[in-house]
BAZADO-620320 format. One record per residue: x, y, z of N, C-alpha, C in turn; residue in three letters. Coordinates in Angstrom, 3 decimals. Layout:
BEGIN
((X; Y; Z); (X; Y; Z); (X; Y; Z); "ALA")
...
This chain:
BEGIN
((-53.972; 4.667; -80.923); (-54.072; 3.485; -80.539); (-55.196; 2.711; -81.185); "MET")
((-55.147; 1.505; -81.658); (-56.465; 0.856; -82.348); (-57.658; 0.748; -81.137); "PRO")
((-58.852; 0.996; -81.757); (-60.037; 0.777; -81.104); (-60.184; -0.387; -80.202); "ILE")
((-59.802; -1.435; -80.864); (-59.882; -2.789; -79.919); (-58.706; -3.091; -79.199); "ASP")
((-57.757; -2.233; -78.836); (-56.623; -2.378; -78.098); (-57.109; -2.567; -76.636); "ALA")
((-56.360; -3.528; -75.822); (-56.522; -3.573; -74.554); (-56.636; -2.212; -73.594); "PRO")
((-57.348; -2.299; -72.371); (-57.364; -1.018; -71.749); (-55.936; -0.761; -70.994); "LEU")
((-55.638; 0.368; -70.977); (-54.289; 0.839; -70.468); (-54.027; 0.282; -68.816); "GLN")
((-52.941; -0.143; -68.761); (-52.475; -0.539; -67.453); (-51.710; 0.365; -66.959); "ILE")
((-51.749; 0.909; -65.575); (-50.801; 1.888; -64.930); (-50.080; 1.121; -63.830); "TYR")
((-48.782; 1.377; -63.609); (-48.029; 0.650; -62.576); (-48.373; 1.032; -61.249); "PRO")
((-48.046; 0.033; -60.312); (-48.042; 0.316; -58.995); (-47.339; 1.327; -58.485); "PHE")
((-47.598; 2.205; -57.671); (-46.747; 3.443; -57.294); (-45.240; 2.916; -56.763); "ALA")
((-45.251; 1.671; -56.025); (-44.014; 1.088; -55.798); (-42.952; 0.670; -56.867); "SER")
((-43.555; 0.459; -58.109); (-42.834; 0.079; -59.024); (-41.994; 1.279; -59.737); "ALA")
((-42.337; 2.539; -59.489); (-41.823; 3.769; -59.952); (-40.318; 3.862; -59.657); "ILE")
((-40.191; 3.651; -58.186); (-38.943; 3.626; -57.645); (-37.955; 2.422; -57.708); "ASP")
((-38.430; 1.395; -58.405); (-37.743; 0.244; -58.393); (-36.787; -0.037; -59.613); "THR")
((-35.694; -0.255; -59.292); (-34.659; -0.444; -60.374); (-35.212; -1.548; -61.433); "PRO")
((-35.260; -1.315; -62.596); (-35.703; -1.948; -63.914); (-34.464; -2.618; -64.326); "LEU")
((-34.707; -3.890; -64.913); (-33.724; -4.690; -65.702); (-33.442; -3.868; -67.038); "PRO")
((-32.315; -3.860; -67.496); (-31.714; -3.669; -68.882); (-32.699; -4.198; -69.821); "LYS")
((-33.183; -3.304; -70.896); (-33.965; -3.649; -71.832); (-33.311; -4.728; -72.725); "ALA")
((-33.819; -5.613; -72.993); (-33.367; -6.687; -74.222); (-33.187; -6.227; -75.555); "GLU")
((-34.315; -5.263; -75.781); (-34.056; -4.727; -76.923); (-34.972; -3.564; -77.293); "LYS")
((-34.767; -2.559; -78.380); (-35.640; -1.295; -78.393); (-36.485; -1.554; -79.547); "THR")
((-37.604; -0.712; -79.459); (-38.507; -0.798; -80.687); (-38.687; 0.745; -81.098); "LEU")
((-38.719; 0.950; -82.207); (-38.986; 2.037; -82.938); (-40.290; 1.876; -83.820); "SER")
((-41.344; 2.345; -83.180); (-42.819; 2.205; -83.718); (-43.235; 3.321; -84.358); "ILE")
((-44.313; 3.138; -84.939); (-45.047; 4.167; -85.871); (-44.132; 4.616; -86.926); "MET")
((-43.169; 3.995; -87.612); (-42.282; 4.493; -88.571); (-42.953; 4.829; -89.858); "ARG")
((-44.159; 4.382; -90.239); (-45.115; 4.698; -91.293); (-45.531; 6.101; -91.209); "ASP")
((-45.378; 6.923; -90.039); (-45.889; 8.155; -89.837); (-45.009; 8.999; -89.522); "SER")
((-43.409; 8.436; -89.611); (-42.548; 9.264; -89.211); (-41.684; 9.813; -90.491); "CYS")
((-40.935; 10.975; -90.383); (-40.166; 11.451; -91.331); (-38.896; 10.637; -91.687); "PRO")
((-38.562; 10.249; -92.808); (-37.377; 9.737; -93.128); (-36.266; 10.016; -92.440); "GLU")
((-36.028; 11.409; -92.263); (-34.920; 11.893; -91.673); (-34.643; 11.785; -90.222); "TYR")
((-35.476; 11.181; -89.502); (-35.451; 10.801; -88.298); (-34.943; 9.655; -88.034); "ILE")
((-33.530; 9.424; -87.364); (-32.859; 8.115; -87.306); (-33.558; 7.006; -86.487); "PRO")
((-33.175; 5.948; -86.926); (-33.528; 4.614; -86.115); (-32.375; 4.321; -85.349); "VAL")
((-32.602; 4.316; -83.859); (-31.443; 3.753; -83.260); (-30.956; 2.517; -83.642); "PRO")
((-29.593; 2.250; -83.500); (-28.838; 1.075; -84.209); (-29.520; -0.208; -83.377); "GLU")
((-29.580; -1.160; -83.923); (-30.094; -2.590; -83.364); (-31.476; -2.391; -82.872); "ALA")
((-32.211; -1.333; -83.300); (-33.732; -1.165; -82.814); (-34.383; -2.031; -83.792); "SER")
((-35.713; -2.713; -83.109); (-36.676; -3.413; -84.174); (-37.412; -2.488; -84.620); "VAL")
((-37.764; -2.336; -85.984); (-38.769; -1.244; -86.524); (-40.049; -1.789; -86.877); "VAL")
((-41.008; -1.277; -86.332); (-42.335; -1.509; -86.518); (-43.152; -0.339; -87.412); "LEU")
((-43.799; -0.856; -88.377); (-44.272; 0.425; -89.172); (-45.639; 1.067; -88.495); "PRO")
((-46.288; 0.488; -87.500); (-47.484; 0.644; -86.777); (-47.272; 0.189; -85.219); "LYS")
((-48.375; 0.320; -84.491); (-48.261; -0.012; -83.273); (-48.174; -1.509; -83.225); "TYR")
((-47.344; -2.255; -82.105); (-47.242; -3.651; -81.960); (-48.490; -4.323; -81.801); "ASN")
((-48.950; -5.217; -82.292); (-50.289; -6.171; -82.158); (-50.563; -6.486; -80.684); "GLU")
((-49.270; -6.748; -79.973); (-49.538; -7.203; -78.728); (-49.721; -6.251; -77.710); "GLU")
((-50.750; -6.120; -76.795); (-50.925; -5.139; -75.787); (-49.960; -5.283; -74.601); "GLY")
((-49.886; -4.108; -73.837); (-48.981; -4.193; -72.733); (-48.963; -5.412; -71.803); "ILE")
((-50.103; -5.830; -71.439); (-50.520; -6.921; -70.504); (-50.085; -8.179; -71.253); "GLU")
((-50.380; -8.450; -72.415); (-49.691; -9.593; -73.177); (-48.253; -9.517; -73.265); "GLN")
((-47.646; -8.405; -73.583); (-46.148; -8.327; -73.699); (-45.620; -8.767; -72.204); "TRP")
((-46.002; -8.266; -71.137); (-45.570; -8.517; -69.691); (-45.589; -10.027; -69.432); "HIS")
((-46.855; -10.710; -69.740); (-47.152; -11.893; -69.381); (-46.137; -12.683; -70.369); "LYS")
((-45.972; -12.444; -71.508); (-45.049; -13.367; -72.501); (-43.653; -13.434; -72.355); "SER")
((-43.240; -12.143; -71.677); (-41.888; -11.977; -71.086); (-41.525; -12.460; -69.593); "HIS")
((-42.600; -12.941; -68.856); (-42.470; -13.330; -67.525); (-42.238; -12.084; -66.756); "GLY")
((-42.903; -10.942; -66.850); (-42.751; -9.804; -66.107); (-44.016; -9.500; -65.413); "ALA")
((-45.036; -10.185; -65.700); (-46.308; -9.877; -65.063); (-46.508; -10.262; -63.658); "TRP")
((-46.822; -9.276; -62.833); (-47.106; -9.428; -61.311); (-48.734; -9.257; -61.145); "VAL")
((-49.260; -10.217; -60.522); (-50.657; -10.110; -60.044); (-50.860; -9.444; -58.971); "ASN")
């Protein structure tokens, strides 16, 4: 993880047993350091490194952030 990455965010305990919505898409990250023989899931978004967006920013931009 990049040094300037936001602090890790951990879920509320109640979120662990809560049904989650179906994922809109899947990401295949760190492909630059992955052997070529490892398959990429069909329709997966491929990223060579970690996503620039932190977990907090992702949740906020997708309307999934809970204060």
